[in-house]
N, C-alpha and C positions, 0 to 999 in steps of 0.2 A: 504494500499500501504507500509506503513512503516514497518507494522507486516513482511508483505511478502519479504520486502527488508533484515530485520533483519535476517531471517531464512536462506535466501540466503547466506548471509554473513557466518553465522554460519555454514552450509553446508561447504563452500569452507575454512573454518579455522579448521574444526574438524574431521582429517583423522579416528578417532575412534568414536563408539559410547560410550560415558562416563557415564552411570547412571542406576542404579536399582532405578526405580522411586518409591516413596515412597509419603503416603499423607500427607501434611502439616496440623499438628493439629488444626490450626486456620481455615483451608481451609473449605468453606462449598460450596457445589455443588449449581450451578444455578437450578433452577425448572422449570418445563412445566407449561403450564395453568393447567394440570392434575395432579399437584404436584408429577409427576416423577423426577429424576436427567436428567437433560438435557445433551445429549451426541450429540447433532446435529452440523453439520459442517463437513468440510473435513479436513482427517487427513492422516498423512504420515505414513507406517508402514515400512520404508525400515531402514536396522540394518546393519552396518558393522561387528557386532558379529557373529562370526559362528554359525550355528544352531547346529553342534555336537561340544563337547570340544576336543580341541587337546588331545592326549593321555598324553604327557608329563605333564599336570595339575592334574592329575587323579580324586579326588572328591574335588579339589580346584575350587569353584563356584565364585570367585570374583579375579580380577586382583589387584596387588599390585600396590602403587604409582610406585615403579621402573619398572614393568612391562607395566604399562601405558604409562611412558615417552618413554621407548624402542619400543613400538607398534608404537607410534607416528614417532621415528625415521624411523624405517622399512617403514611404509606406505609411509612417505614422500620421502623417497629413491626410492621406486616403482613407485611412480607418476612421479618423474623425470626422471626414465628411461623410461616410457612409453610417456611422452611428447617428450622425445629426439627420440624416435623410430618412433612417428608419426611426428616429423618435418623432418625427412628423408624422408618420403614417400612425403611431400609437396614438398621439394627441389630436389626432383628425382621422380616424379611421373610416374614409368614406370608401366606396368601392370605386375602381377605375373608371374613367369614363367610357362607355360602351363603344367596344373597337379598340381601344387600347390594349397593350401587351402587359398583362398582370406581372410579367417575371417567373422566375423559379424560385427557388428558395432564397433567404436572406442570409446575411453574414453569420448567422448562429449556428449555421449548418456546415459552414465549408471551413476546410483546414486551409488558413491563408499562411500559415507558417511552418518552419520546418522544426523537426527535432533535430538537433546537432549543428554543425556547422559546415558552411560551404561559401567560399569566395568566389567560385565560378562565375563567369560570364554567362554560360550555359551550360546545360547537361551534355549536349553533343560535344565530342572533342575531336571526332573526324567527320566530316574533312574538317582541315584546320580551319576555316573561317565559322566553324561552328552552327553551321547552317546545312541544312537537307540538300543532297547533290541534287544536278540535273534530274528531269523525268525523262525517261526514254520517249520516244515519238509514240503516240497512239495508247500510252498508260493513261487512264480515266483518272479524273478528279471528282471529287464527289461533294458536291456544293453544300448538301444539305447537313454536313457534319458538324452542326452546331445547334444549340437551343434556340427557339425563335421561329418565325413562321414557316411555313411549309414551301419546300424548294420544289417545284415541278420535276418530275423526272419517271423512270421506267423501273418497273421490277426486274429482277432481286433488286432491294435495298441494301446496298453494301456499307453505308454510312452508319458509323455508331450511335449518332444523336440525330434527333429531327425526324424529318419524314418527307414525302412526296405528296401525300393526302391523307386522308382518313376514312378510305372507303372500305379497309379493313384492316387486319394485324399485319398482313405482308406489305404495306405502304410506310409502316413505323420503322425508326433506325432500330440499330441489333440490340442495344442497351434496354432501349423502351420494350422490345419484345424478350427481353430476360434470357437472352441467347449467350450474351457475352457481356463483362462489366466495361465500363467506358475507361476505366483506369486500371483494370485488373491483368490487361496484356494476354499473353506474352508479346513484348517485354513489359515491364512495369514502366509506367512513365509518370507517375505521381499525380497530383492535383485533385481538386474536388474533394471529395470525403470517401471515408470507409477503404482509406489508402494501407491496408494491413495485410499481412500474410504469416500464415503460420507454417513452418517448418518440421517435419517429424523425418526420422532416421531410424531404419534397422540396417542389419549388415550388407544388404543387396538392395535396398531402396531407398529412395529418397521421396518424400510427398511435399509439394508445395500448394497448401491450400490459401487460395485468396479469400478475403472476406465479401468483396464486391461480385454477388453472383453466386458464392460459394463453390467456385470450380477447383476441383482437385485434379492436380496433375502427377499420377506416380511414375515416378523417373527410375526405371532401371539401373542399378551400376554393375550390371554384369553384361558381358557379351551377349546378344540376342539377335536374332535376325530381324531387320529393319520390316516396316508394314509394306506390302504390295503397292504400287505406285496408284493404284486405282481408290484404294481406301483413305479417305481425307476427314481430318478430325477439325472441330472449331479452334481448339488449342494446339493443333499439331500432333505430332508424335515424337515424344521426347527420349533420349537416351544419356547418360550420365556417366562422369567418371571422374576420379581424384586425379587432380595436378599438383601434386605436393600438398597445400593446404587449402586449395581451392577446389570447390565444386565447378565443375564445368557441365554444362547441359545443352546439349545439340538437339534443336528440333526442327523436323521437316514435316511432310504430309499435310500441310495447313490446306483447309478447305479454299475454294475460288469465291466463297461467299462472302469473305470479310476483306476490309481493306489491308494494302501491304503493311502500311504505316499514316497514321493519322488520317487523312481523307485521299490518299492517292492510293492508285492501282488496286491489284488484288493479289491474296497471298499464295495463290496455286504454288509460284515458283520460289517462296521465300524460305532461306535457311536462317534460322535465330541460333545465336551462341552467346549464353548466358554464363556468367563467372561469379560467384558467390565467395567472398573471401573475408573471412571473420577476422578484424585486426586490432580490436580491444574487445571489453568486456561486453560493451554495450552497441558495437556498429559491425557491420557486415558492409563491405565496399561491393557494390554491385556494379557490374561492367555487362552490356551487351552489345553484341554486333549483329547488323541486321544486313543481308545479302541478298538482293532480288533483282536479277538482271532483266526481269519485266518491267519493273516500276524504275529503277533508279539507277542512274549511269554510274553509280560508284556505290561504295558499300557506307553503312552509318554505324558509327560508334559513340556510344554514351555512356557517362558512368554517374551514379549517386549513392551515397551513405544510405544505408537501412538501419534504421535505430531501434534497439530492444525496448518493447513496451511492457511496463509490469501490468498487465491483465490480460484478460481473456479474449478470444475471438468468440463473437456470436453468429450464429446464422442470419443471414442476410436472406429475410423475404421480399423477395422482389415484387413490386407492386401492391405489397400488403394484401396478397390473396388476388392479384392482378385485376383487383377493382380500378386502377388507372387506367389500364388500357379500354376495360369497360365502358369507362365514362368517358375517355377520349371519342369512342365512337358514338356513343349515344348523345353527347354534346353537339357532334357533327349531323347526327339525324335530326336533332331538334332544329337546327338551324334551316336545314332543307325543308322543314315542314313551314317553317316559317317565311320561305322563300328569299333567305338571304343569299 
């Protein structure tokens, strides 16, 4: 309980994620009974560091102390503005005007700060400019991959968020349909809320259980045949091995019904390599490499710390019994009856 309270206080006091996790030279990983590095526990992978580097930084990988301080001031000002705006809603709780976008969750629900330290200018560390590489000619871009008004398009909807219409569940984004979590990956990208994962281990397997949509990847750590190329899975087919103190997980056989990354391409030709390295008592350095020659002209490498949480992982009941989807479609039918 004390650890959990300390982590909560740290979150509230830390508007920017402030570290590039590095192993302590004297630190020795705890071992499992099979003499493997012990990665077990609940870990938070949220990050306030942007995935892509703002162009003004060029190839600058880390913030200077002055830039860190300036970022703290900016984020504190942003929090005060958001608090003031939400206070107005409490003091004057009128419904939004007809036709206005009521928005999604307020800031109570969002994890707007990281646990731990990170002074990186972006989570992407390759390409060297910290930004996504150019797309391959012909690769799709899914414009609906955001919360907001529907963007016309065709089925199947590959976007994680948003939708193309409200004629049926198939017109909604993948996370709205409870098929994949918007931040659960693989790979993990942080952001939003419920950015937690629990790792279990035995001698021959590791299990990576995400809180969002409670997906569990069972990763064999022994040599076994790969799945036939015709068998495709939402989270791919993962195989793992130990590279000294690092758990390496390689995943292929993704379905072509998910985007390759963010709102781009599809995952059919994607290979994802994840590296989990425990660098101190409370931190795993998580690094992933995404290679998809059908979507991107180069590979993508990103890194972020995952911080141990002194708490439990609870089952995520997507849509609270799927009432959300039911009411989205019901609301649209009522609009049609009114001739809107």
